[in-house]
C-alpha positions as CSV (number, residue, x, y, z in Angstrom):
1,M,-32.2,-23.2,-46.4
2,D,-30.0,-25.9,-44.9
3,F,-31.4,-29.5,-43.6
4,F,-30.2,-32.0,-42.1
5,S,-31.5,-35.4,-41.9
6,R,-30.4,-38.0,-39.7
7,S,-31.8,-41.0,-41.7
8,P,-33.4,-42.7,-44.7
9,E,-37.6,-42.2,-43.1
10,Q,-36.6,-38.3,-42.1
11,T,-35.3,-37.6,-46.2
12,R,-38.0,-39.3,-47.6
13,R,-40.4,-37.5,-44.9
14,I,-38.3,-34.0,-46.3
15,G,-39.1,-35.0,-49.7
16,K,-42.9,-36.3,-49.1
17,R,-43.7,-32.5,-48.2
18,L,-41.8,-30.9,-51.0
19,G,-44.6,-33.5,-53.2
20,G,-47.5,-32.7,-51.5
21,A,-47.1,-28.9,-53.1
22,L,-45.5,-29.7,-56.4
23,Q,-47.5,-28.5,-59.9
24,T,-46.9,-29.0,-63.4
25,G,-43.7,-27.5,-64.7
26,D,-42.1,-27.5,-61.8
27,V,-38.8,-28.3,-62.0
28,I,-36.2,-29.7,-59.2
29,C,-32.6,-30.8,-59.4
30,L,-31.3,-33.2,-57.1
31,Q,-27.3,-33.2,-57.3
32,G,-25.0,-35.3,-55.1
33,D,-22.2,-38.3,-55.6
34,L,-23.8,-41.9,-55.2
35,G,-25.5,-43.6,-52.4
36,A,-26.2,-39.6,-51.7
37,G,-30.0,-39.6,-51.0
38,K,-31.1,-38.5,-54.3
39,T,-33.7,-41.4,-54.7
40,T,-34.5,-42.1,-51.3
41,F,-35.4,-38.2,-51.1
42,V,-37.9,-38.6,-54.3
43,Q,-39.7,-41.7,-52.6
44,G,-40.6,-39.3,-50.1
45,V,-41.3,-37.1,-52.5
46,A,-43.5,-39.2,-55.4
47,Q,-45.6,-40.2,-52.5
48,G,-46.4,-36.9,-51.0
49,W,-47.3,-36.1,-54.2
50,G,-49.8,-38.7,-54.8
51,S,-47.9,-41.4,-57.0
52,L,-49.7,-44.5,-57.8
53,D,-46.2,-45.8,-58.8
54,S,-43.1,-46.8,-56.5
55,V,-39.8,-45.2,-57.3
56,S,-36.8,-47.2,-58.1
57,S,-33.5,-45.2,-60.1
58,P,-33.9,-44.7,-63.7
59,T,-30.4,-44.3,-64.3
60,F,-30.7,-47.3,-66.7
61,I,-33.7,-46.0,-68.0
62,L,-33.2,-42.5,-68.2
63,V,-36.7,-41.5,-66.9
64,N,-39.1,-42.9,-64.7
65,M,-42.7,-41.6,-65.1
66,Y,-45.4,-41.8,-62.0
67,R,-48.6,-41.6,-62.0
68,R,-51.1,-40.1,-60.0
69,A,-55.4,-41.2,-59.7
70,D,-56.4,-37.6,-61.7
71,E,-54.1,-38.8,-64.3
72,C,-51.4,-36.3,-63.3
73,K,-47.7,-37.5,-64.2
74,L,-44.5,-36.9,-62.2
75,F,-41.7,-37.3,-64.2
76,H,-38.3,-38.4,-62.6
77,M,-34.9,-38.2,-64.7
78,D,-31.5,-39.5,-64.1
79,A,-28.7,-37.9,-66.3
80,Y,-25.5,-39.6,-64.5
81,R,-25.2,-41.8,-67.9
82,L,-26.5,-38.8,-70.4
83,D,-23.3,-37.8,-72.7
84,S,-24.1,-34.7,-74.1
85,A,-26.3,-32.0,-74.4
86,P,-28.1,-33.1,-77.6
87,E,-28.4,-36.5,-76.4
88,A,-30.1,-34.9,-73.4
89,E,-32.1,-32.4,-76.0
90,E,-33.8,-36.0,-77.5
91,L,-35.4,-36.4,-73.8
92,D,-37.5,-33.7,-74.7
93,L,-38.1,-31.6,-71.4
94,D,-40.4,-29.4,-72.0
95,S,-43.1,-31.8,-73.2
96,M,-42.2,-33.4,-70.1
97,L,-43.1,-29.6,-68.1
98,A,-45.6,-29.3,-69.9
99,Q,-47.8,-33.0,-68.4
100,G,-46.1,-32.5,-64.9
101,P,-43.6,-32.0,-62.6
102,L,-39.2,-32.5,-63.2
103,L,-37.4,-34.1,-61.2
104,I,-34.0,-34.3,-62.2
105,E,-30.5,-36.7,-60.3
106,W,-27.4,-35.0,-61.9
107,P,-29.1,-31.7,-62.9
108,E,-25.1,-31.1,-63.5
109,R,-24.5,-33.1,-66.5
110,I,-28.1,-31.3,-68.9
111,D,-27.0,-28.0,-67.2
112,G,-28.0,-25.7,-70.3
113,L,-30.3,-27.3,-70.7
114,V,-32.1,-27.5,-66.9
115,P,-34.9,-24.1,-66.8
116,D,-33.2,-21.3,-64.9
117,E,-36.2,-21.2,-62.9
118,R,-35.9,-24.0,-60.3
119,L,-35.7,-25.9,-56.8
120,W,-31.7,-27.0,-56.6
121,I,-30.9,-29.3,-53.7
122,R,-27.6,-30.5,-53.0
123,F,-27.1,-33.8,-51.1
124,E,-23.9,-34.4,-49.1
125,H,-23.0,-37.2,-46.7
126,V,-22.3,-36.6,-43.4
127,D,-22.1,-39.7,-42.3
128,A,-23.1,-43.5,-42.5
129,E,-26.9,-42.1,-41.7
130,E,-26.7,-38.3,-41.7
131,R,-27.2,-36.3,-44.6
132,E,-27.2,-32.9,-45.4
133,M,-29.3,-31.0,-47.9
134,K,-29.1,-27.4,-49.6
135,F,-31.6,-25.9,-50.9
136,R,-31.5,-23.4,-53.4
137,A,-34.3,-21.5,-55.7
138,T,-34.3,-19.3,-58.3
139,G,-37.8,-17.4,-59.8
140,K,-40.4,-16.0,-57.7
141,R,-42.0,-19.7,-57.8
142,Y,-39.1,-21.7,-56.5
143,D,-39.0,-19.0,-53.7
144,A,-42.6,-19.9,-52.4
145,L,-41.9,-23.3,-52.6
146,L,-38.9,-23.1,-50.3
147,E,-41.0,-21.0,-48.1
148,T,-43.9,-23.4,-48.3
149,L,-41.2,-26.1,-47.8
150,R,-39.5,-24.2,-44.2
151,H,-43.3,-24.0,-42.6
152,A,-43.8,-27.7,-42.7
153,A,-40.7,-28.6,-41.6
154,Y,-39.7,-25.7,-39.1
155,G,-43.2,-24.6,-38.8
156,G,-43.2,-21.0,-37.2
157,D,-44.9,-17.7,-39.5
């Protein structure tokens, strides 16, 4: 599925729709250049998921954890500064996935550690405000998640 966002608000809105459908163990990979809208999208995801915490880029922290009123957790990882797979392994993705959904910015830097089944979103600059998001699902769970998102974004049967 391809989606064109014409503003940061629209990017957050599509993220919010995805956030409302996330479950523990879901992996969402966010690929794109700096400033492509990944963190803006995560702000919407966290809001739709019900986060009590505000979203910021985890570039220097590597992983941010957001909480919900029911004690569930949402993890937001930025792999940009990871230098090696062993360094990424120390973050224990499996433990995070057992506790909540995981959003990974710069997933291509740790692709060997990212589960094969996932939703991969590629963000591309179109112009100053406009972004193209290309969604690719791998696995039945993510096919269903993408269909839920498609229906929320475009409606219809």
